[in-house]
C-alpha positions, -999 to 999 in steps of 0.1 A, spaced: -53 79 -33 -61 69 -69 -38 44 -86 -30 69 -113 -17 94 -87 4 67 -71 19 56 -104 31 92 -110 52 90 -78 88 78 -76 96 44 -62 114 60 -32 85 82 -24 61 52 -26 83 34 -1 81 64 23 43 66 18 40 28 25 59 32 58 36 62 67 4 43 59 16 12 79 24 35 108 -10 52 106 -28 18 105 -8 7 136 -18 39 154 -54 34 145 -53 -2 159 -37 11 191 -64 38 195 -91 12 188 -78 -12 214 -77 16 239 -115 20 234 -116 53 215 -145 56 192 -129 55 157 -143 53 123 -136 18 108 -137 33 73 -104 50 80 -87 16 86 -103 1 55 -91 31 34 -56 28 48 -55 -9 41 -66 -3 5 -39 24 1 -13 0 14 -25 -27 -11 -24 -2 -40 11 9 -31 24 -27 -28 8 -35 -61 25 -7 -79 58 -15 -63 54 -51 -75 46 -40 -110 77 -19 -111 99 -47 -98 84 -70 -124 93 -46 -153 130 -56 -149 122 -93 -147 121 -115 -178 87 -123 -192 69 -152 -177 62 -183 -198 28 -187 -182 38 -218 -162 46 -238 -194 82 -246 -202 
């Protein structure tokens, strides 16, 4: 999915999507370990989707936090 599509989703829906993507990646790993011929690009795409979702969730949690001082106090 594109980041713009993910940003349009609600936080609750993103959490559900994250759980689904993680489950799909686990299932892919299990099938791969069982010796089934799988497309490795599917796993890479799923990992990237998980990273995108986590990034957007982190951005949203940071909106409520106070502004950073950039490490200088």
